[in-house]
N, C-alpha and C positions, 0 to 999 in steps of 0.2 A: 285633323284631330291633333296632330302634333303641334301645329301653330297655336291652337286654342290653349293647350296646356302650357305652352311657353309664355303666352300673354298673361295667363292667370298667375303664373309664378312670378313674372315681372311685376304684375299689379300688386301682389301681396307684399313684396318687399319694397315697392315704390322705386324701382330701379329701371331706368330706361334701357332699352335693348342695347344701345351703343355703349352706355356707361357700364352695363353689366359685362359686356364683352371686354371692355377695357380693363375692368377690375380683375376679371379672370386672368387677363394677361399680366397684370401688374402685381397682384398679391400672391405670395407663396402660402404653402400649407402651414408653416410655422407662424406666419403673420395672422392667419385666420384663427388658429387655435389660441394665440395670445389675445386676440380680440374677443373671443367668446369664452374665455376662462379655461384655457388648456392647462397642461402640466408645466409649461414654462412661461407662466405669466410674469410680466415684468413688474417691478415696483413702480407705483404711480409717482410721477414727477410732481414737484411742488407746484400747486396751482397758483397762478398769478391772480391778482385782484381783478374781480369781474367788473365790467363796466356796464352801464345801463344800455341795454340794447332793445331796440324796438321788437315787439312781439312778432315772431315768425320771420325775422330778418337775421340770418346768421352773419357774423362778421368773420373776417379772415383770421383774426387772432383768437378766436373763441375755442376753448378746449373741446375735445371730442365728446366728453361726457355731457357737457352742457348742450352741445348741438343735438345730441341724441335725445336728451330730455325735451328739448324744445320741439324736435320733430314729433316725438310721441304725443306731446300735448297738442300740437297742431293736428295730429291724426285723430286725437280724441274729439277735438272740436268739430271734425268733419264726419264723425260717426253718424250723427243724427242731423241730416240736412233739413233746412226749413222747408215748409210746404211750398211747392212751386219751383223749388230749386232742383237742379239736376243731381242725380245720384253720384256718389264719389266715383263709381266705376266709369261714368261718362265723362268725368273731368279729365282734362289732359294731365298726364303725369308731369310732376315737377322734377326739375333737375336737382339731384342730390350731390353732395360733395363726395370726395373720395373716402372719407372716414365715417360716413353716416350710413346706418342700416336701419330701415324703418319696417315695422310690422303692422299689419292690419289687425284690428280686433276680431275676436272669434264671434261669428254670428250665431244667432239662436237656432237657425236651421241646421247648423253643423253639430249641435249638441244632441246626442241620442235621447229619445224620450224615456222617462222613468216608467217602471212598471206600475200598474194601478195599485197593487198591494206589495208594499216593500217590507221585507223581513230581514232582520240581521242574521247573517250567517257567519259563524266563526271562521277565522282564517285557517286554512289547512296547515297542519303541522309540517315543520320542515322535514325533509326526507330523512335526515339523520335521526330525529326524534321518533318518527314513525317506525323506522327500522329497529330502534332500541326497544320501543314498546312491544313490537311483534316478537322480538327475541326474548323479552321478559315473559311474555305470555307463553311462548313455547317452553321455556324453562319451567314455568309454573305448571304447565300441563304435564311435562315429563315428571316433575316432582310428585304431582298428584297420582300419576299412573304408578310410580314406584311405591308410593304409600299404599295404594290399593292392592298392588301385588303382594307387598309384604303383609298386609292385613289378611289377605286370602291365604297366604302361606302359613301365617300364624294360626289361623282358624283351622286349616287343614292339619297342621301338626298337632293342635290341641285335640281335634277329633280322633286322630290316629292314636294319640296317647291314651285318651279315654277308652278307645276300643281295645287297645292292648291291656290296659288295666282291667277292663271288664273280662277279657279272656283269661287273664291271670287269676282273677277272683273266681271265675268259673272253674278253672283247672284246680285251684286250691280248695274249692268248696268240697267238703266231705260229702260223699254219697253213701247211702246205706249199702251194706253188703247184699242184702236181699230186700225186695219190695213186696209187701203184703197189702192187699186192698183193705182188709179189716183186721182188727185185733183177733177176731175168731180164726181167721186164716193163719195168723201167726201162731196162735195157740195150737192149732192142728198140726202145724209143721214142727213145733217144738216137742209135741207129745208123741211123735212117731216112734215106733219101736226101732231101736238101733242096738248095735253091739258095742257101743262105746264103753259102757261100764265093764262089760266082760273083757274087752281088749285091754282096758286100763288095769284090771286085776292081773291079767296075764303079763302085762308089761312090768307091773310092780314085782311080780315073782321073779321074772328074769333079771330085773335090776338088782334085786336083793341077792340073787345068786352071783352076779358079777361083783357086787360089793364084798361078798364072802370070799370069793377067789382072790380079790385084791388084798383083803385082810390076811389070808393065809400065806400069800406070797411075801408079805412084809413083816409079819409078827409071828413069833413062835407061840403056839397054843398047846399047853400041856407038855412042853419040852419037845414038841415035834416040829422039826424044821422042814418046811416044804418049799423052801426057796429054790431048790434044784429043779422043780417042775415048772419053771417060769414059761418055758415054751408051750407046754400043755395049757397052762393058765391063760397065756396070751391067745392061743387058738380058741379057747372057750370064751374069753371075753369078746373076741371078734365075732364069734358065732352068735353070742347073746345080743350084741349090738345090732347085727344084721336082722336077727329075729324081731327085735323091737322096732326096727324100721318097717317091717311088714305089718306089725300090729298097729303102728301109728301111721299108716299109709295116708290117711286124710290130712294129717299135719304136714307131711312132706308134699302132698299134692297142692295144698294151699300155699306153702312156701315157694314152690316152683311157679305157680300162677302169679303170685305177687312179684316175683322177679321178672317174669315175662311182661307184666304190666308196668314195669319200671317203677315199682313200689317195693323195693328191696327192704324188707323189715327183719325182725328177729327170727321169724320162722324161716325165711330165705337164708339167713346167716346160719341157722341150725342145719339146714340141708348142706351148705358148703362145709361146715365143720365136720359133719358126719362123713362126707366123702373123703375129706383130708385124713380123718382118723382111720378110716378103713384102708386107705392106701399106705399110710404110715405104719399100720400094723404089720404089713408084710416086711418092711425094712426092720421093724423091731424084732421080728422073729429071727432074722439073720444076724442081728447085732446082740441078741440075748437080753434085751430089755423089755420091760412091760409097756404095752401100748397105752394110749389115753382113752381106750374104749369105755372104761367104767364111768369116767366123768361124763362122756357123751351119753351113756345110757341113762344117767340120772337126769340130764337135761331133756332127753326125749320123754322120760316119765313125767317131768314137770310140765312139758308142753301138752301131753295128753290130759293130765289132771286139770290144767287150766282150761282146756277146751270143754271138758265135762262140766266143770263148775260154771262156766259161762252159759252153757246150755241150760243148766238147772236154774240159774238166776233169771234168765229170760222166761223160762217156763213158769216159774212162780209169779213173776210180775204180770205176765199176760193172763194167768189164771185169776189173779186177784182183781184185775181190771174187768175181766169178763163176768165176774161174780157181782159187780157193782150194778145196781139198778139205775140209780140217778147219781153218777159220780160228780165230784167237785174237783176242779183243777186247782193246783197250787201254781201260780204264775208269778212272773217277775215283770214289773213295769219300770222301764228306764226313766230316770229323772221325774219321778212322780211327785216328789215333794222337795222343793228348794234344791233341785239338781241332784237329789239322792234317789237311788233306786229303792223300790219298795216291793215287798212280797204280798200278794193279795190271794184271795180265793175267787175263782171265776168259773165260767162254763167250761166243761171238759170236752176234749176232742180225742176220742178213742183211737181213731185212725192215725192221727198224728203221733200218738203214743207208740203205735206199732212201728212207725218209721224211725222214731228216736231210739228204740231198742237196738236197731241194726246199725246205728251210726258208729264209726270207729272210735275207740277210746283213746285216751292220751298216751298210753304206752305204745300203741301202734304208730301213732303220729310221731312220737319222739324217736322211735326205733327206725323210722324211715330215713332219719338223718344219721343216727349213730351207727346202724348196721353197715351201710356202704362205706362210711368213713373208717370204721374198724377193720373192714376187710382190706381196704387199700393200704391203710397204715401198717397193719400187721405184715402184709406182703412186702412193703418197702423195708420195714425193720428186719424182716427175715433175710432179705437179700443183703442188707448191711451186715448182719451178724455172720452170714455165710462167707463174706469177704474176709473175715478174720481167720477162717480156716478151722474153726472149732467144731462146727457141725454142719450137716447138710441143710439146705434151705427148706426142705419139706418138713423136717422135724421142727425147725424154728417157727415156721408159719403155723403149724398145727398147735404147738405149745403156746405161742403168743395168742392165737385166736381162741384157744380153750380158756386161757386166763382172762382174756378180755370179754368173753361172752357173759352178759348179765343174766344169769340163770333165774334170779328172782323176778325179773320182768315178766316171765311167763305166767306168774300167778299174781302179779301186783294188782291187776284190776279184777280178774275173775273171782278170786277168793273173797275180798271184801264185798263185792257186789252180791255174791251168793248169800253171804251172811246177812247183809242188809235186807235183801229181798225176802229172806225167810222170816226175819223178825217183823218186817212191815206187813207181811201177808196176814199175820195173826191179828193185827189191828185194822185190817181192811184198807191198806194203803199200798202204793207201789211207786217206786222212783223210775223215771224214764231213762235208765241206763246212765252212761257217762254224760250224755248230752243234757239230760235233766238235772244231774248233779251239778254240772257247770252253771246252768241257768239259775240255780238257787244258792250259789256260793258267792263269796266276795263281800265287800262292804255294802250293806243294804239294811233297810228297816223292815220290821215285821208289823204289819197293820193289825191292831187289836181293837175289836169292837165291844159294844156293851155286853152282848150275850156271851162273849168269850170269857169275860171276867166274872160276871154274875149271871148264870143261866136263869131262866124264868122261875124255876123251882126254888132258887136261892134268894129271891127278893119277895118278901111277904109284907103284909100290912099289919102293923101292931095296933092301929087304932086311928080314928080321925075325929076332928072337932070342928063344928061349923060355928063361925062367928057372924055370919050374915043372916039377915032376915029372909033371904031367898031360900028356897027349898033345897033339900039334900040332892035331889035329882037334878036340879038346876045347876048346882055347883059341880056335881060329878060330871055333868055334860060339858061344862066349860073346861074342866081339867082334862077330860078325855080328848076333846077337840084340840087342845093345845099340844098335848104329847103326841097325838097322831100326826099332826102337821110337822112336828119336829122330827118324827121318826125315832123317838127315843126307845130305849129298851124297857121303859116303864109302860109301854102301850098295853101288853097283855094284862098287867095288874090293874090299870085304870079301866080297861074294858070290863074286867070282872067286877070292879066296884060299881060301874054304871049299870051293869045288868042286875046286880043285887039290890041297888037302890032305885031301880026303875028310872034311871036318868034320861034326860032328853038329849037328842043328838043335834049339835050345832055345826055351823060352817064358819070357818075363820075367814074374815074379810082381809085382814092384813096380818103379817107375821114378821117377827124379828128375833134374832138371837143376841144375847148380851154377853160380853166378856166376863162380867162379874159373876157368872154362874146362874143364869136364868133365861126365861123366855118371855116374850111379850106378844100380845095379839089383841086384835079388835074384833069383838063378836057382837053383832047387833047394836053397835054404838057404844058398847061397854069396853073399857080398857082393862085388859086382864093381864096380870103379871104372875109368873109362876117360877119359883126358884127356891134357893136355900135361905136360911135365916140371914146370912151376911148379905145376900143380894137384896132382900127386902129392906134391910137397914140402909143399904146403899141407895136404893130408890126412894127412901124416905116415906115408906108406907107406915101408916099409923098402926102401931103394934101395941097390944095389951102388955102391961108390965110383967105379967106372970108367964108369958110365952117365952120359952128358952130351950126348945128341943132342937138339938143339933142335927141328928139323923132323921130329918123330916122334910117334906115338900110343902112349901107355903104357897097359898093362892090368894091373890088380892084382886078386887074389882073396884075400879075407879079410885085407886089410892087407899082403899080400906081393906084390912085383912078379912078374907071371907072364909078360909078353911085351912086346917093344918092336917096333913096326912103323915103319920108316923110310920116309917119304913124300917125294915130290918134286912141288911145285906149280909147273908151268911157266906163265908168263904168256902170254896170247894177244894178238896184235897188234890184232885186231878189238875185243876187250874193252877194250884200252887206249884206242883211239880213241873207243869209245862212252863210257867213263868220262870222258874229257876233254871230250867234247861235252856230257855231262850236267852236269858241274861248271861249264862256261862258260855254260850257259843260265841267264839271270837268273831268280831265283825258284824254281829247281828244285834240290832237295837230295836226294842219294842217301841212302836209309835202308836200312841193312844188316839184312835179315831172314834172316840165315844161321843154320843149325843146326850147321854144322861149327865145333867149338870152336877149331879152328886158325886160322880166318879172323877177324881183328881189324883195327881201323884201322891199328895199327902194322905188321901183316903186309902190308896193302895198300900202305902207304907203302914197304915194303921191295921188294915185287914190282912195283907199278904206278906208283911215284913219286907216289902220290895223297896230298895233304895230309890228315892226320887231322881237322883242324878243318873241312874241307869236307864231311864225311859225318856222319851220325847213327848212333849205335850204341846201340840200345835194350837193355833188360835181356833176360836169357835167356828169360823167359816172354813178354815182348812180341815178341821175335823169332820165337818159335814161333807166336804168334798171328798175326802179320803174314804169315807164310809158309803159313798154313793157308787152305783155301777158305772158312772161316767169316768171314774178315775182310771179304769182299765181300758186302754185304747189299743195298744200293740203288745199284747201279752206274750211272754215266752214261757211255755209250759214246762214244768219240771217234775211234777208228781200228780197222782190222782188219788182221791180219797173217796171211800164209800159213804162217809158221812162227814159233814163239815164241822165236827166238834173241834174245840180249841186244842185239846190234847193230841188228836190225830193230826191236826194241822202242824203243830210244833214238832211232833215226832217225825213227820215226813221232811220238814225243812232241816232239822238237825241231822237226820240220817243222811240226806243228800250232801250236806256240808261235810259230815264225817267221812262219807265215802270219798269225796274228792280229796280231802286232806290226807287220808290214808293212802290213796293211790299215788299221790305226789310224793309222799314220804318214802313209800316202798320203792318207787321208781328211782328216787334220788339215791337210796342205799345201793340199789343194783348198779347204777352207773358209776358211783364212787368205787364200788368193789371191782368192777370191770376195768376201770382206768388204772387203779392201783395195781391190780394183777398184771395188766399189760406192762406197766413200767417195771415191776419187779422181775418178771420173766425176761424182759429185754436186757436188763442189767446182768442177770445171771448168764444169759446166753452170750452176751457181749464179752464177758470176762472169761467164758469157757467153763463155767460151773454147771455142766449139763446134769450131773447127778442130783443137784439140789432141785432142779425143775423137773422132778419125777412125777409120775402119775399119782403116787401116794401123797406127796406134798400138795399138789394141785387139788386133789380131792379134799384134803383137810381144809385148805384155804376156801374152797367153795362152800363147804358145810358151815364153816364159821361165819361166813357172810349170809348164809341162808337163815340162821337162827334169829337174828333181829327182824328179818322180814316176815318170818312165820309168826312171831309174837305180835308184830305191828298189825298185820292183816287180820289176826284173830280178834283184835280189839275193836274192829269196825262195828258200830251199832250196839256196843255194850251198854250205852247209857239210855237206850230206848226202853 
């Protein structure tokens, strides 16, 4: 096997065995590399001029390159032997020169066969490019994973934020003090016999006695000076205050419960003030000064009075609602017309009214902020004043808290609510407490319909004239069909006309409202127009020259005048007073939702002396929408009416708005008085003027601030 491979290798290079062995001994590695194009290839020498040489006969002076070319050519000629000749492998090897290397051609059997189906396949990427691409893919995957995690975290944070916000809204949401299933249950609870009024009378007498003792201790009456009995007076004042605490036990229990529920309000602050005044009274006895018990007695009396007034207001409101057979609700719809809230009349919900009565009022909500702030601030200021060495901190805290206590807040809501409920009960209406008053207040429009301005009894027929050859019943049937489709306030009048004239009943095929003050319809192929005189002229209806009745309804059929109905709109005194009250109410704007084309702002100016700029007059389509039941979608109930008259409607709305404004004004006066009193007493205590901040001076200060509050709360509902 070894000999065969050696013969084959010698045959391929055409080198004889002896010559090959001699070459191996004679040539070095450098010579071989130079010969085959190695790294140290020599520069070719200058070729001499070639001579004509016979084919296949190399000469001695022939260059090596030419010899090689000649040998290659000779080998090519021997690749394909002629038929009958011996194969090149059988021929004897020729003797080559020392510088000649010959190669045999590649045979077909040495070439590997091609596949039957050959497809181009891209060359594989270099190893460095593939690694870079895989690294980029890994970075992209990590980036996408980070984005996904961030997105999930952001969604989780948003959900947590929404949950916290919902919990805050739930905590802040006001809940009723008591829950009653029906308004009848609420009325039964309000009408239970109690000793509140009797205890209020007893507390009033005790408070009056304490005020008399304070007066005798500071003023000479008939030349008698009783200032030497201050110790006895102080003991009596303390005993009276403690007696009032027992009579007003329900007030103190409520104050303690509110503090335990972390809803520290003005009643809780009153409990704290009473305890401080009682403890300070013992030090006052030792120091020979009058305690602050009389001022606290007045505040306890006001708290009892406010509680009784609130119970009376709820009782009267619930009783008025229970007496209603088919009540009508006064509701507020947000963004009902051009982004403006409007007040409508809708279906009543008696059970919702019972829940609204028990909702906390604005005074209690504000006092939940003011009361704890006042308690902490007065304590800090008392410690600051005591550091000056002028007075003990207990007296400073008691005096500061007494001056800062807003006594008028105890009746800021109960008194006006009781007066409003009493006056509305006479007219068969009731406001749903503070919650209802808030729903009906603010900038909003008051929706006014046809029957509100001109009730059925105030619109009469003065006469009619037929210009068509059709019968009177035919024309009356056309007119009635049009006004019924429009839903106008003239429907009862034209129904009466049709019945009296034996009119025929028709069905409207198509219907349209016009901005020019008219209606259009198609009845049995006839085009019917109905409107004012100006509308007929605008639609170019053929009019007789003698027709010029302004306050009349015109009817045309197929472009020709068919009938004229002369009407009389009589103004009502109650409607006039209601419109005046609505216009005078701040922030309340009447919005005309009338379907009667005769009623316009100019017409109201003529009949009710109502300025057109004080009312809103929407387009004909908007008026139809506002007067439809679909306009009320998410109503907020504010009051209930026994009857849906316009006067009762306006009275309930203005009463609710008056109640809210009165409560806010009275509460503002109370807060201002408390803040100013706190600052005044602090300055006096800080400079050491203890005698100026006496019980007598603080009592006068409190009475002076109570006078405007009593006057303001008494005016609630006076305009009803």
